[in-house]
N, C-alpha and C positions, 0 to 999 in steps of 0.2 A: 839328170832332172830334178834328185831329191835335194831341195835346199832348204836351210833353215830360215824359219820365219824372221825378218827383221820387226825392228819396234816399228817402224813407218808402216809396215804392212799390216801388223797388229791395230794400229791405231787406225788405218783406213777401214779395216774389218768391222771396227765396231760404231763407225760413223753411219747413221741411218741416212738411207736413200734421200736424193734430192728433194722428190714430192713429198715424201714423209715429213721432211723437215721444214718445207713450207707451207704444209698443212698444219702444223702446230705451231709455227710462228705466227700463221695468220689467226688462229684461235687465241695466242698470246696478246697478239696486237688488237683484236676485238675487245677481250676480256679488259686491257687497259682503256680502250676507249669508252666502253660501257662505265667503268670506275669513274673515270674524266668526266662524263656527261653528267652522272648521276650527284656527284660532289660539287660538280660545276652549278648545276640548277638549285642546290642549297647555298650556295655562296650568293646566287643571283639575287635572293632575297634579302640580302643584307647590302652588297655593293658590287657592280660589275667587275671590279678589280678583284675583290674576294672570290668571284666566281672562276674568273682567269686562273688565279693563284691554287684556288683548290683543285681546279681541273687539273691542273699541269702536276700537282702534287700526287693527286691519288693515280693519275695515269703513270707516272713513273714509278711510284710505289708498288701497284698491280703488276707492271711488267717485270721487276726483280725479284717478284716472292717464288720463282721458279729457281732463281739463284741461290736464293736464302736456304731452299729445300736442298740444294745440292752442297750448301755448307752443311746443313745438318748430317746430311747421309755421307758424303766423302769428304767434309773439311777437316784439316789436319788441326789436331789439338782440341782437347776436352772443352776446355772453356770457349772456343770460338763456336763449337757444336752447342753448348748449354746458352751462349748468346743468341744464335742462329735460330733455336727452335722456337723459342716464345716469340721472335719477329715473324717467323713464318706463319705462326697460327693466328696473330693479330692481322698481318696482311691478308692471309685467305679468308678470315670473316669478314674484314672489312669488304673484302672484293665479291664476297658472297651477297652480303647486304646489299651494294652497288648494284650488281647484277640483278638479282632478283627485284628491285625495286625498279629499275629501267624496264624488265621484262614485264613486270604488273603495269605501270604505267603503258606500255606497248599493248598489252592485252585490254586493258579498259578501254583505250581509244579504237581497239579494233572491234570490240564486243558493242560499245556504245550505240553504234550505228544501229545494227540488227534487232540490240535491246529497244532502243525507241520506237522502231517500226513496229514490234512486236506490241508494246505496250500502248501505243497509237492505235494499233488495229484491233487490240481488246477491247479498249475501251469506246471505239467506233461501233465495233460488233454489239456491245453491250446497249450502246444508245439506241441502235438502230432496231434490236429487238425488243427494248422496253417500248419504245414508240409505237411498234408494231404490234405488239400485245394488247397495248390500251386502245388502238384505232379497232381491234378486233373487238373488245370488251364495248366499245361505245355503239359499235354496230351503224346503221343507216342513221345518218343526221342530215337534215336540210340546211342550205345554206343561209348564214347569217341575213342576207338580203332578202329571202323568203320569210324567213321569221320575223324581220324588222317589218316588214308590209303587213303581215298579219297582228302585229303587235299595235300599229296604226290604225287598224280597222276593227281593234277589240272591242266590243259591246260593254265599255264601262263608262258609266255617266262622270260629266264632269265633277258633278258635287262629291260623288265617291272618290274620284281620283284624287280632288283638291283634299277633302277630308282625311285620307289614307295617306297624306304624304307620297303622292304618286302610286301608289299600292304598296308600302313599304311598311305601314304601320296598320296592321290589321287586327286588331284586338279584339273585335267583335266578330260574331259569326256574321252578321248580316254583311260587314264589312268584306270578311273573307269570302264568301259566296259570291260576290260581286266583282272580287279583283283575280277569282280563282282563273279564268282564262287567260288573263295577263300574265298572272304567275306561272303558269305553266310555261307559256311562251317564253318568259324571263328563262325558266329553266333549260328549255330547248336551246336558247340562244347561248346559254353557258358551254353546253356540250358541243353546239356549234364552234364557237370560239376555241374550245379546247382541242377539237379535232382539227383545226386549221394549225393550231401550234403543234400538235404532235406530227401533223404531215410534213410542216417544214423542217423539224427535228430529225424525222426519219430521213428526209430527203438529203438533208446535210451532213449525215452519219453515212449515207449511202455514196455521196459524192467524195467523201474523206475515204472510204474504202477504195474507192476507184483511183484516187490519188496515191495511197500507200503501195497499190499492188499488191501481190501474193504475199501472204503472210509467211515470214520465216520461220523454220521449224522449229530453230534453237539459234540463240545468240553465242554460245560457247558449247558445241556437241562434246567434245572430249571431257570438260569439266561434268557436263550433266550426266555423260555417261559412268563415269567415277564415281559422281555423287550418289547416283541411282545404285551402283553396286556395291559402295562401301557405307551406305547409309549416313552419309554427312552433306552439308549444304554444298550448294555450287561453288559460292564464294571458296570456302574450305578446300574442294577438290581443285580449284584453279590454282590456290595457292601452293597446294602440294605439287602440282605437276609442274609450276613454275621452279619451284625449289629444286625438284628434280633435275630440270634442263639445265638451272644455274651450277648446280653441282656437278654436272657432268661437264661443262663447260670449264670450270675451274679445276676437275682433276684434270682434263687435258691439258689445260694452260701450264699446270705445274708438275705433273708427272710425265707428260707426252714425250719429251725429249730425252729424259731419264730413262723411260721405257724403251724408247727406240734405239738407244745409244748403249743399253746395258750388253755388257759381255756375256753371251750365252755360257751355261753351264757346260755344253758338249763341245767338242772341237771336231771339225771336217775328219772324216774317216781316214784321209790319207796327209793329214797335217804332221808334220815332223814335231816333236816336241820332246824336251828332255823328262827323264825318268824322274820319278818322284824318290826319294830316299828310302820309304816304306814299302816302295813297291819292288826293290830291287830284291833276285833270290839270293839265299843264303849261299855264300862260299864264292861270289863272283865281285872281282875287285875292280876298282876304276878302270885301269889299264885295259881289262877283258871287256869292259862295258865299249870303253873310247874305241878299241878295235872293232867292236862289230858295228858300233855306230857308223864308224867311217867306211866301213864295207859298203853300208847301204845309202849311206848320203853320198858318196861317190858317184859321178856321172856314170851312166852306162857306156861300155864300149861299142856297143853295137848301135850304128845309125838307124833311124826310123824314119820314115817317110810321113807325110802329112797325112791324118786320119781323114777319113771320108765323113764329110757333112759337118765338118766342124767349119764354123763360119768366122770365128776369131781365136787369136791364142789363147790360151789360159795364163792367168797370173805365174810368174816365175815360181813361186812358192807351193803351187799346187799341181800334183800329176793326177791325172785320171787313172780311176780305180782300176780299171782293166790292163792299163800300163803297168801301174805298180804290181799287179798279181803275175804278168807276165814276167816282169824286171826281176822280181822275188825269186821265183821258180829258179830263173838261169844263176841269181846268185847263189841259192842254196846248192844247185847242182855244182858249180863252180868249186865251192868251197868244200862239197864232199867229195868230189874229184882230186883235190888236193889232200884229202886226209884229215881234214880239222872236222870238229865236232861243234853242232850249233847249240846255242843254250834252249832254257825253256821257251813254250811256247808264248809266255806272258813277256818275257824280256823281246822276243821276236816281234810281237806286236808292238812293243813302244820303238823298236829301232826301225821299223818299216812306217810305223805310223797309221794303224789300222785299227779297228775294234777287235778285241779276243773272239768275238762270235764270227768275224769276217776272216780273222786267220785261220779257226779251227775249222771252218767250212773249206777252205782253200787246202790244208795239208790232209783233209780227210777225202777230198778229191782227187791230190795228187798221189797218195798212198793207194786209194782204190784204182786208179789208172795205171799204175807200177811205176809212176815217174818218180818217185821218190820211196826210198825205203822205212820199213814201219819203224814209229818212234820207239825209242828204248828208254827203260827207267835206269837212270844213272845217278846216284846219290838219292835225292829225295825229290827229282824232276823228271819229266819226259824229256829227252833229248834228241836231236836228229842226228844220227851218226851212219856213217858209211856200212856197208852190210858186210 
């Protein structure tokens, strides 16, 4: 059951799951689409063909920026990396500009409607309040028709009326006294006319408020909350939020596949792996190490039945930890029965393919249960030897 890991299996273990790869690929395509649309809009100001060309170039360049990043990180040759590094930064910045530009346009389109409603609502409310306040100051005023009737019946002689240009030129006291009744009526008439204008303005503002409906609390609640907390303008807060979203999109598009496909620093506890030269105990030859490795990589002689609850077989290079523990105990006991001595715990860990803490726990449990003899100090290492 212990088998060495093949190159294909190692490559498959570093391949991200299909849903994760699909999600990252969707972000890459979306980022490329945003870049293409942004630069196509710029090209449209010149010529439709320029829009098509710029859009295609920008979309393709945006899509390959993660490949440029891969060349920077893992590419062979220092010159290739030096060329790929500025290329990646240029593509990253150009993509950020495009994504943020499109997001800003989308944000303006989304908030323009509520912003217009808020502006219209505030203007209509102010007009309604101003008309109502002035009407309250005017108080009770008669209708223009009633005042006009009194003006027609005003006791002003025709001679005085003609002499004072219809009571508008009252330079003498006698003329003023004679025209005062009609002057008072004219002042009242002006108030009545003003009242009629204010009522019309009030009714128009009320109708406008009914058409607008309820006033939105905010055109961009997130930006206003950030602006209030940070003490900046709403437009600045909106730009910062959009820049964060754009940066997150670009990070995912550039680094997503690399992070998902990066080989983890640790390996599975029961993976068989070669020992590093620096980890080999002193005094152990290649032949001794190969003998130990062959013992533990060889198939177990005892057949094993299916394990309960297992719905599908595990990969060929993976051995369940419980099976590895039982198999290791049988191997050690068989070797001890043949009169052979086992190497240090560290080398045993590498041969079996488990962590040192796991092997230490196994050995302690076996020794406590009396299944193995206590380890002995032989040379500079603790070794397992028959009692």
